[in-house]
NUTOR-507247 format. One line per field, with one value per residue (C-alpha): residue in one letter; x, y, z. Coordinates in steps of 0.001 Angstrom, whole numbers, padded with zeros to 6 digits. Layout:
<sites>
residuo: (A  ...)
xx: (X  ...)
yy: (Y  ...)
zz: (Z  ...)
</sites>
This chain:
<sites>
residuo: (M  R  Q  S  F  D  E  T  T  D  P  S  F  G  A  K  H  L  P  R  V  R  A  K  M  A  E  Q  G  L  D  G  L  L  V  P  H  E  D  E  H  Q  N  E  Y  L  P  E  A  N  D  R  L  A  W  L  S  G  F  T  G  S  A  G  A  G  A  V  L  T  D  R  A  A  V  F  A  D  G  R  Y  T  V  Q  V  R  A  Q  V  D  P  A  Q  F  E  I  L  S  L  E  N  N  G  L  A  A  W  L  E  K  A  P  K  G  A  T  I  G  Y  D  P  R  L  H  S  P  D  A  L  A  S  L  K  R  A  A  K  K  A  G  A  V  L  K  P  V  E  A  N  P  I  D  L  A  W  G  A  E  R  P  A  Q  P  T  A  P  V  V  P  H  D  D  R  Y  T  G  E  T  S  A  S  K  R  A  R  I  G  E  A  I  R  E  A  G  A  D  A  S  I  L  T  A  P  S  S  I  A  W  L  F  N  I  R  G  G  D  V  I  R  T  P  L  P  L  A  Q  A  V  V  K  A  D  G  T  A  R  L  F  L  D  P  R  K  V  T  N  A  L  P  G  W  L  G  D  A  V  T  L  E  A  P  E  A  L  P  A  A  L  D  A  L  K  G  Q  A  V  L  V  D  P  G  Q  S  P  A  W  Y  F  D  R  L  E  A  A  G  A  T  V  V  R  G  M  D  P  C  T  L  P  R  A  C  K  N  P  V  E  I  E  G  S  R  Q  A  H  I  R  D  G  A  A  L  S  R  F  L  H  W  V  D  T  T  A  Q  Q  T  L  P  D  E  R  E  I  A  A  T  L  E  R  F  R  E  E  T  G  A  L  Q  D  L  S  F  D  T  I  A  G  A  G  P  N  G  A  L  P  H  Y  K  P  V  T  R  T  I  R  R  I  E  K  G  S  L  L  L  V  D  G  G  G  Q  Y  L  D  G  T  T  D  V  T  R  T  M  A  I  G  E  P  T  A  D  Q  R  R  M  F  T  L  V  L  K  G  H  I  A  M  A  T  V  R  F  P  A  G  T  T  G  H  Q  L  D  A  L  A  R  L  P  M  W  M  A  G  L  D  Y  D  H  G  T  G  H  G  V  G  S  Y  L  G  V  H  E  G  P  Q  R  I  A  K  A  P  N  A  Q  P  L  L  T  G  M  I  L  S  N  E  P  G  Y  Y  R  E  G  H  W  G  I  R  I  E  T  L  Q  V  V  T  E  P  A  A  I  P  G  G  E  R  P  M  H  G  F  E  Q  L  T  L  A  P  L  D  R  K  L  I  D  V  A  L  L  T  P  D  E  R  A  Y  V  D  A  Y  H  A  E  T  L  A  K  V  G  P  L  L  D  G  K  A  K  A  W  L  D  A  A  C  A  P  L  K)
xx: (-000015  001469  -000255  001284  -000609  002400  003534  006778  007405  006852  006135  009338  011303  011192  012929  015561  016478  015877  019172  021211  019817  020507  024303  024799  023042  025668  028375  027420  026483  023056  020213  017264  016603  013600  012594  010131  008185  009408  012852  015285  012680  009596  007830  004741  005194  008718  011069  011986  015390  014051  011512  013407  010494  009032  012446  012703  009146  007286  004680  004084  001422  001825  001758  003817  006724  009051  011134  013748  015452  017720  014883  011723  010558  007217  005459  002907  000216  -002726  -006656  -006433  -003855  -005235  -005888  -002948  -000219  -001501  -001196  002199  003880  005162  003663  006293  008971  006958  004478  001608  000465  -001625  000335  -002982  -002709  001154  001693  005449  005810  003914  005744  008841  007962  008450  011790  014390  015930  019357  019119  020611  018260  019385  017875  018616  018614  018297  014675  013108  011948  012619  009052  008651  011457  010367  007802  009914  012880  010381  009250  012597  013542  010489  011671  015541  016635  018323  018025  021132  021718  023599  026153  025327  022047  022138  019095  021322  024552  022246  020491  023843  024348  020925  019468  018099  019957  018538  016229  017650  014477  015050  014270  012255  010660  007003  005774  004459  001430  000545  001911  000584  004024  007696  010025  011695  008675  007863  011670  011308  008114  009806  012886  010466  008866  012393  013049  009815  010767  013987  015909  018839  018154  015917  016606  014240  013898  010310  010308  006944  008234  011457  009082  006613  009628  011710  008356  010255  008992  010662  009825  011780  008530  006092  002959  004110  006119  008655  012652  014383  016703  017374  017661  019180  017290  018558  016579  017436  015752  018867  019419  021512  019933  021346  020457  022038  023705  022158  018737  019813  018228  019754  016837  017311  019912  018638  015050  016520  018377  021567  020103  019916  023113  022838  025087  025961  024140  027695  028289  025343  026981  029741  026658  025229  028671  028936  025836  027904  026765  023419  019694  018325  014718  013967  010578  010883  007871  009129  013026  015186  016974  020165  019947  019447  022259  024412  023541  023936  027253  028481  027413  024095  021192  018261  015006  012098  009110  006804  008709  007961  006667  004063  001039  001724  001764  -001197  -003311  -003459  -003562  -006104  -004189  -003804  -007225  -008431  -006006  -007435  -011029  -010004  -008040  -011039  -013500  -011016  -010852  -014606  -015129  -012660  -014490  -017788  -016814  -015481  -018832  -020820  -018599  -019408  -023119  -023415  -020703  -019143  -022726  -022608  -019300  -018564  -014842  -012209  -010561  -007533  -009542  -011488  -008214  -006795  -010221  -010216  -006587  -007203  -010115  -007567  -004740  -007027  -007443  -003873  -002926  -002187  001199  000663  -001710  -002088  -001847  -002371  -006167  -008168  -010546  -012482  -015065  -017413  -015380  -012405  -014398  -014590  -010686  -010349  -006763  -006888  -004906  -005332  -002367  -002604  -003641  -006434  -008200  -011615  -014287  -017517  -020479  -024268  -025988  -022725  -020865  -017959  -015669  -013371  -010815  -008317  -006799  -004660  -001487  -002133  -000006  -002506  -003852  -004111  -007283  -008517  -012243  -014162  -017302  -019305  -021414  -024294  -023668  -026899  -030024  -028879  -030506  -032667  -029886  -027094  -029176  -029736  -026019  -024968  -027503  -026119  -022825  -024053  -026036  -022546  -020992  -023601  -023112  -019281  -019771  -022474  -021133  -020126  -017812  -016133  -012637  -010190  -012183  -010226  -011010  -010863  -014058  -015879  -015245  -018029  -020827  -019844  -020161  -023523  -026019  -023934  -023302  -027455  -027562  -024771  -022113  -019097  -015882  -012113  -010273  -010301  -012829  -010512  -006886  -005008  -004122  -001430  -001486  000594  002103  001249  -001984  -001918  -000681  -000581  -001265  -004756  -007034  -010811  -010334  -011316  -007539  -007027  -005447  -004772  -004493  -007489  -008742  -008004  -008948  -007503  -006838  -007982  -009234  -010939  -014581  -014865  -016865  -017488  -018979  -017326  -019284  -016184  -016351  -019264  -018804  -017625  -018990  -017080  -017982  -014960  -015080  -012135  -013274  -011675  -012226  -013651  -012922  -015368  -018603  -021685  -024711  -028130  -029172  -025727  -023725  -020023  -018650  -018128  -016062  -017330  -016409  -016550  -016697  -013964  -014616  -017263  -018713  -022433  -023208  -025059  -028570  -029755  -027889  -029733  -032888  -034341  -036942  -034072  -032793  -034234  -035418  -032300  -030113  -032088  -031610  -028103  -027780  -029677  -027661  -024395  -025306  -026667  -023146  -021374  -023465  -023152  -019258  -018391  -021277  -019602  -016571  -018711  -020643  -022694  -023802  -021382  -023240  -026797  -026039  -024670  -027675  -029658  -027140  -027489  -031103  -033065  -033920  -037279)
yy: (000080  003375  005218  004783  005517  005645  008826  009880  012396  012614  015696  014599  016103  019524  018643  016472  018804  022208  022041  020742  023659  026203  025124  025517  028886  029877  029016  031286  034013  033953  034911  033398  031322  031344  027934  027951  025021  025446  023869  025187  024833  026373  022976  022571  018778  017732  015187  013834  015302  018770  018461  020820  022144  018609  017326  020481  020417  017257  019272  017927  020362  021214  025079  026325  028112  027964  030474  029690  032008  031140  031001  030296  029073  028862  026817  028692  026954  028100  027181  023702  022393  023896  020329  018683  020947  021035  016736  017095  019812  019913  023184  022986  023479  025630  028461  027177  030353  031015  031521  033965  037404  037785  035434  035115  038736  039990  037468  039076  042515  041389  039980  041088  044497  044013  040249  038758  036187  034086  032839  030629  032716  029196  028754  032204  033993  037691  038453  036631  038095  041754  041699  039415  042373  044830  043336  042584  046279  047558  045289  046680  043287  042151  039422  037792  035600  031948  030135  027034  026285  025514  022928  021062  021091  019713  017058  015979  012232  011469  013593  011209  011452  013531  011619  010464  009246  008469  011727  010287  011840  012780  011995  014626  012615  013739  017236  018245  020266  019615  020936  022755  024566  025517  026687  029028  030410  030816  032262  034993  035730  036332  038764  040607  040771  042513  039897  037836  034742  033373  031239  028428  026983  025659  021810  022152  024724  022425  019148  021468  022981  019963  017435  015350  013938  012259  011355  013347  015065  012532  012182  014405  013455  016081  016310  018473  020530  024005  025432  028479  029247  031744  033867  031761  029049  026870  025838  024457  021801  021100  017471  015182  012520  009821  010890  010883  007836  006612  008168  011393  013204  012243  013255  016740  017395  019329  022521  021436  020905  018451  019574  018634  020786  021738  023712  026091  028683  029216  029290  032054  034155  033729  035834  038982  041801  040160  040734  037818  037335  035706  035406  036928  034929  031373  031655  031695  034720  033268  033455  037158  037601  035690  037254  040620  039810  038456  041833  040771  042849  041027  041528  040602  039217  035964  032595  032612  028963  029940  030924  028676  025720  026720  027132  023845  022985  020943  017730  018126  019062  015942  013988  015434  014481  010772  010479  011593  009188  006360  007712  008352  004554  003753  006220  004876  001263  002826  004817  001505  -000321  002634  002496  -001223  -003334  -000630  000232  -003242  -003714  -000228  -000423  001888  005117  002745  000283  002823  004516  001424  000136  003458  003098  -000582  000648  003255  000741  -001685  000847  -000233  003513  004771  006272  007407  008965  012646  013168  011045  009985  012055  009818  011271  009326  011542  014219  013462  014631  018067  018569  019961  018534  015477  012340  009094  007968  004890  006830  008832  006125  005978  003574  004905  005021  004976  008297  009925  011289  010045  012434  011266  013595  011749  011877  009848  010805  009525  010066  012019  013775  014674  014047  015659  014790  015024  013308  013240  010184  009109  006292  005009  007185  010786  013433  016473  018802  016909  016956  020741  021616  018948  020922  024316  023119  021828  025029  026955  024106  024634  028277  028128  025246  027248  030470  032690  035563  038044  037916  039619  038170  036554  033995  036123  038103  034623  033130  034771  032729  029490  030919  032879  029942  029377  032985  033547  030985  032463  029700  029830  027607  028500  027502  028620  027447  026340  025557  025257  021618  020632  018137  015075  017695  019184  018743  022249  024435  028408  031244  030621  030148  030891  032209  035164  036437  038865  037412  039544  036607  036358  032961  031992  029509  026024  026568  023708  024492  022674  023733  022837  024425  022848  023092  021573  020961  020431  017272  015761  015449  017583  018097  018801  018712  018613  018557  019837  022014  023786  027448  027401  029723  032978  032309  034460  034063  034548  037896  039046  041801  040262  036712  035034  032193  029332  025890  022495  019900  017509  015082  012523  010751  010839  012816  010992  011520  010477  013828  016256  018002  018673  021042  023323  023452  025646  024234  025509  023585  020462  020478  020860  017967  015717  016850  016171  012835  012031  013058  010919  007895  008108  008669  006513  003769  002082  001257  -000432  -003718  -005780  -004458  -001412  -000513  -000988  000928  003843  003777  004238  006862  008900  008764  012030  013515  013234)
zz: (-000091  -001088  002079  005474  008812  010778  013033  011486  014385  017875  020446  022041  019333  020761  023935  022040  019136  020471  022696  019745  017798  020199  020365  016741  016909  019671  017533  014974  017477  016841  019255  017187  014015  011610  010427  007458  006317  002965  001547  -001083  -003999  -002038  -002134  -000131  000073  001118  000798  004216  004170  003715  006300  009035  010658  011493  012703  015103  016742  015303  013292  009678  008396  004782  005829  008913  010431  013715  015355  018000  020586  023392  025769  023754  020731  018546  016024  013935  011633  009613  010696  008883  011286  014619  016016  014367  015534  019162  018965  017407  019214  023024  024493  027101  024401  021839  022116  019531  017465  014372  011305  010067  010313  009623  012377  012053  011393  014356  016659  015362  016282  019992  019635  021983  021079  019850  018967  016025  014404  011450  008470  005762  002411  000397  002066  002086  -000957  -000948  -000929  002547  003950  003173  005747  008282  007732  008669  011671  013100  012391  014315  017119  017257  015956  013120  010634  009381  006628  007618  005474  007378  008430  012390  011913  009304  011372  014562  012405  011480  010293  011408  008540  005660  002427  -000518  -002680  -005997  -007752  -011853  -013851  -016845  -020027  -020008  -023650  -025961  -026134  -022923  -022801  -026100  -026806  -027331  -024861  -027596  -028351  -024888  -024603  -027404  -026036  -022578  -024256  -026008  -022656  -021064  -024066  -023419  -019677  -020749  -019551  -021230  -018910  -016212  -013050  -012545  -009112  -008960  -009566  -011155  -013577  -014599  -014947  -017490  -019357  -020214  -020425  -017762  -014483  -011206  -007636  -005122  -003761  -002062  -004226  -006740  -009843  -009410  -009739  -007469  -010009  -010791  -014713  -016274  -019299  -021896  -024121  -027069  -025863  -024806  -021196  -018626  -016077  -012823  -011891  -009633  -011971  -010116  -011232  -014718  -017007  -020186  -022108  -020642  -022543  -025891  -024917  -023519  -026886  -027721  -026629  -023091  -021054  -018066  -015390  -011726  -008977  -007640  -011034  -010401  -008152  -011055  -013713  -011648  -011378  -015188  -015832  -014641  -016841  -017835  -017108  -015152  -014495  -011163  -009490  -005864  -004850  -005609  -005895  -002515  -001631  -002029  -005687  -005719  -003329  -005485  -008824  -007620  -005798  -009567  -011322  -012919  -013177  -011333  -013015  -010685  -012319  -012215  -013168  -017236  -016952  -014310  -016389  -019497  -016975  -015513  -018913  -019945  -023765  -025527  -025407  -021718  -021025  -022781  -020883  -017808  -018851  -019572  -016196  -014471  -016328  -015294  -011625  -011496  -012173  -009077  -007273  -008083  -007003  -003611  -003023  -003633  -001340  001157  000608  000657  002709  004905  006126  007909  008384  009876  008997  010232  008416  007460  005867  004141  002679  001815  -000239  -002416  -003023  -004083  -006675  -008261  -008590  -010039  -013042  -014069  -014845  -011038  -010891  -007278  -005314  -005548  -001806  001203  001351  004109  005485  008254  010074  012502  014435  012372  009379  010935  010715  006939  006540  008731  008067  009478  011803  014006  017255  015816  013689  014336  012796  011334  012959  012143  012355  011399  008165  006342  004530  002106  000013  -002155  -005605  -008114  -010362  -013749  -016950  -018413  -015448  -011714  -009689  -006638  -005451  -002086  -001296  001967  002791  005081  007428  008126  008191  008091  010322  008924  010195  008371  005150  005491  006062  003154  000912  001709  001022  -002468  -002989  -002943  -004764  -007866  -007880  -008378  -011014  -012870  -012772  -015792  -015738  -017966  -018748  -015956  -013210  -010340  -008173  -005202  -006735  -007171  -004023  -002011  -004720  -002734  000524  000244  000901  004218  004951  004783  007376  009777  008825  007037  006340  007243  004086  000482  -002096  -004747  -005792  -008866  -010005  -012295  -015438  -013623  -011516  -008329  -006817  -005717  -008162  -008547  -009418  -009810  -006759  -005362  -001790  000520  000380  -002382  -005452  -008483  -011201  -013520  -014216  -017542  -020346  -019674  -015560  -013571  -010383  -007425  -006582  -002677  -000175  003160  006613  009729  012946  015730  017611  015283  011419  008633  005110  001846  -001671  -004064  -007881  -010405  -012992  -016000  -017248  -020625  -023317  -023561  -025344  -026148  -024063  -025644  -025396  -023940  -024641  -023762  -023722  -020668  -019404  -017245  -015939  -017395  -014717  -014917  -011900  -012287  -009148  -007711  -004678  -001693  -002670  000933  002038  -000299  000867  -002543  -000982  -000327  -004141  -006579  -009915  -011776  -008930  -009051  -013084  -012237  -010086  -012588  -015448  -013393  -012576  -015968  -017398  -014688  -015655  -019530  -019254  -016022  -016399  -019546  -017396  -014474  -014561  -012345  -008708  -009175  -012385  -010884  -007958  -010361  -012384  -008914  -007544  -010914  -011326  -011401  -008031  -006600)
</sites>
């Protein structure tokens, strides 16, 4: 089984590791140290060797930060991990604080006057550092870059080795565009930015640009690497030689030079006198410092691969459709199992996640999960980013709800879907809450919007039915998704937080409003959808974008209070179920097919 339910950290980590880190801080004359969750590539999901915050504190969430002073320390987590961080981190060693509302920066404003606080410039982007430097200055403290990270020094020989998963070609029949064509486009973008070259540090950009995939990052087919791309489309790709497969050099071609990572500093120095485009939001500050010291002119701008990667081409969109149909058949078999066998045997979350994984494996096309499955029974479903581990695993119970959020990595697409299911007969309250979430979900699925609209501007549509009932949820409504890349991808998103990026044709996003009743159960409905080209609306004056639904898996009709739906909302559910039956049904047979027929019948 791909997913493990073992704890990889322990609250005792703080007491064991803090003294070692403080000893290394003292050797460097530091009064404090900043510990971001992100690694040298600004990854959200990390190789074990780069998960410094987890080693220091025990906290394994995908968003967080830490700070260490000589006499105290703190760990910061966002609202998704409020319960998890308190379970994983020893409060006697760390103050546990919120990452939201400028959490780390606000904490820094109260740092000891005159303190020298270290930071690793390889782990912080300039954009992230800017607010931290302002906060330290306000406190009368100083942020100082370190050459050697005190955590790495304290970790020492116990630190796992860096991953060396093989890097393989990703065929053009999946990408829809050759690497040479992409590099020509990116070279033109570099010229338009007034630069001679660009530094790429984001693994997703490197995987996309060179049409390669790897396995250095858990649940994501990414190679850890860096690249220097010139305006003429040639490139130098810095990749550990142990990852280089026999097919790779020929696949990359003569315009791409493969080099070891040790050659990267000299390559940056060689850009003296040139204008170099680097993304201050994605690339670590170390690159800016090195280039400026070498005499290059740094051009600050978005990674030139970010938008082309986010806007999927027709081949990628069709690949995603096929991946979702295949995944939808696995999901339908799973939902049939939940609605029949599981209702009688009342399995635990481990068996639930394992069963969903088995159905995905049986497609014969699964490369990996796209993230560890969230299988939340009862109260665990009220934790939006809950991950089953041995000490927390629960059995499902009659009268409660089961929330399952999971996805697959397929060569032609990445999936991510959440369905909430009733165990036994649902209560009127559960049906009402599910239907309010469904109404918000439908609003986001059916909205039409003009060019230039951002996800921030759309977010309230998904929340309105809940707001009108005095309810809300504390996470975004939608995140971007890659094409056999990361299950979380920017720059597109749908959330309360301001985001200036318009939604563009071909962008794939999730649509996942929810409701969480702490201590009882949670509800989330998530499908992936792709932004369609602007089209005329009869009687309208401007063409409008919309969304095409990609995820195909039935909703639990026992949880739908039809009386709360408008005629248009009912029509949407019936049309969605009819499409699911038409596309997924041919992949099923026997009892599973009969179940899908009933699950997708029109609402009554």
